[in-house]
C-alpha positions as CSV (number, residue, x, y, z in Angstrom):
1,M,-13.2,17.5,13.4
2,S,-10.6,16.9,15.9
3,G,-8.0,14.5,14.6
4,L,-7.0,11.5,16.5
5,S,-3.6,11.8,17.9
6,P,-1.1,9.3,18.8
7,K,-3.0,8.5,22.0
8,T,-6.0,7.8,20.8
9,Q,-5.0,6.4,18.0
10,T,-6.7,2.7,17.9
11,P,-4.7,-0.7,17.4
12,E,-6.6,-1.4,14.2
13,M,-5.3,2.4,13.0
14,Q,-1.7,1.3,14.0
15,A,-2.2,-2.6,12.9
16,C,-3.4,-0.1,9.3
17,I,0.0,2.3,9.4
18,D,2.2,-0.7,9.9
19,A,0.8,-2.6,7.0
20,C,0.7,0.6,4.9
21,L,4.6,1.9,5.5
22,R,5.4,-2.5,4.8
23,C,3.8,-2.1,1.5
24,H,5.0,1.2,0.6
25,A,8.9,-0.3,1.6
26,T,7.9,-3.9,-0.1
27,C,6.7,-2.3,-3.3
28,L,9.1,0.2,-4.0
29,S,11.9,-2.0,-2.6
30,M,10.9,-4.9,-5.3
31,A,10.3,-2.6,-8.5
32,M,13.7,-1.1,-8.1
33,N,15.9,-4.2,-7.0
34,H,13.5,-7.2,-8.3
35,C,11.3,-5.3,-11.7
36,L,14.0,-2.6,-13.2
37,P,16.9,-5.7,-12.8
38,M,14.0,-8.6,-14.7
39,G,13.3,-6.0,-17.7
40,G,10.5,-7.5,-20.0
41,K,7.0,-7.6,-18.4
42,H,8.2,-5.9,-15.1
43,T,9.2,-3.2,-16.1
44,E,6.0,-2.5,-18.8
45,P,4.9,1.2,-17.9
46,E,1.2,-0.6,-17.0
47,H,2.7,-2.8,-14.2
48,F,5.9,-0.9,-12.5
49,K,3.6,2.4,-12.5
50,L,0.9,0.3,-10.7
51,M,3.9,-0.2,-8.3
52,M,5.1,3.2,-8.0
53,A,1.2,4.3,-7.7
54,C,0.9,1.8,-4.8
55,A,4.0,2.4,-2.9
56,E,2.6,6.0,-3.2
57,I,-1.0,5.7,-1.9
58,C,0.4,3.3,1.1
59,R,3.0,6.0,2.1
60,S,0.3,8.9,1.6
61,S,-2.5,6.9,3.8
62,A,0.2,6.0,6.6
63,A,0.7,9.8,6.5
64,F,-2.6,10.9,6.5
65,M,-3.5,8.5,9.6
66,L,-0.6,9.8,11.5
67,I,-1.7,13.5,11.0
68,G,-4.8,12.4,12.6
69,T,-7.2,13.6,9.7
70,R,-10.9,12.1,9.2
71,H,-9.9,12.1,5.2
72,H,-7.6,9.0,6.1
73,R,-11.1,7.2,5.0
74,H,-10.7,8.0,1.4
75,T,-7.4,7.9,1.0
76,C,-7.6,4.3,2.7
77,R,-10.3,3.4,0.7
78,E,-8.4,4.1,-2.7
79,C,-5.3,2.2,-1.5
80,A,-7.0,-1.1,-0.4
81,E,-8.5,-0.9,-4.3
82,I,-4.7,0.2,-6.2
83,C,-3.2,-2.6,-3.5
84,E,-5.4,-5.2,-4.8
85,E,-4.6,-4.3,-8.3
86,C,-0.8,-4.1,-7.6
87,A,-1.1,-7.4,-5.7
88,A,-3.1,-9.3,-8.8
89,S,-0.4,-7.6,-11.4
90,C,2.5,-9.1,-9.4
91,E,1.0,-12.1,-8.3
92,A,0.4,-12.6,-12.6
93,L,4.2,-12.2,-13.3
94,G,5.7,-14.8,-10.6
95,G,8.3,-14.5,-8.2
96,M,7.0,-11.7,-6.7
97,E,5.0,-13.2,-3.6
98,D,6.7,-10.8,-0.7
99,C,4.8,-8.3,-2.8
100,V,1.6,-9.8,-3.2
101,A,1.6,-10.2,0.8
102,A,2.5,-6.6,2.0
103,C,-0.2,-6.0,-1.1
104,R,-3.0,-7.9,0.1
105,E,-2.3,-7.1,4.1
106,C,-2.6,-3.7,3.4
107,A,-5.6,-3.8,1.2
108,R,-7.0,-6.3,4.2
109,H,-6.3,-3.3,6.5
110,C,-7.2,-0.2,4.6
111,A,-10.8,-1.5,3.6
112,A,-11.2,-1.5,7.4
113,M,-10.3,1.7,7.8
114,A,-12.3,2.8,5.1
115,A,-15.6,1.3,6.1
């Protein structure tokens, strides 16, 4: 049950960590600096909470991989699901292409890590 040290992280895991951290930053920034000023549907509870959940699970997934625990597969599985849901919600609102792209990239990497 040994974890992975930074020296044993695969390039795929490092790419996933990077994607998770980008998605965390993008979702948090877009929620605070795009959605809040826009108001309306951008701040409806379902969408806004989903963006916050996405940012948090991305941060947590990256942390689990950096810690080197085998449990990262669980957080990555959930992260992929939430990121896909967040991407769809942001896409439906329009004007949030950066968030959609970051979420889809993170979902792709996390799904691979969860497998």
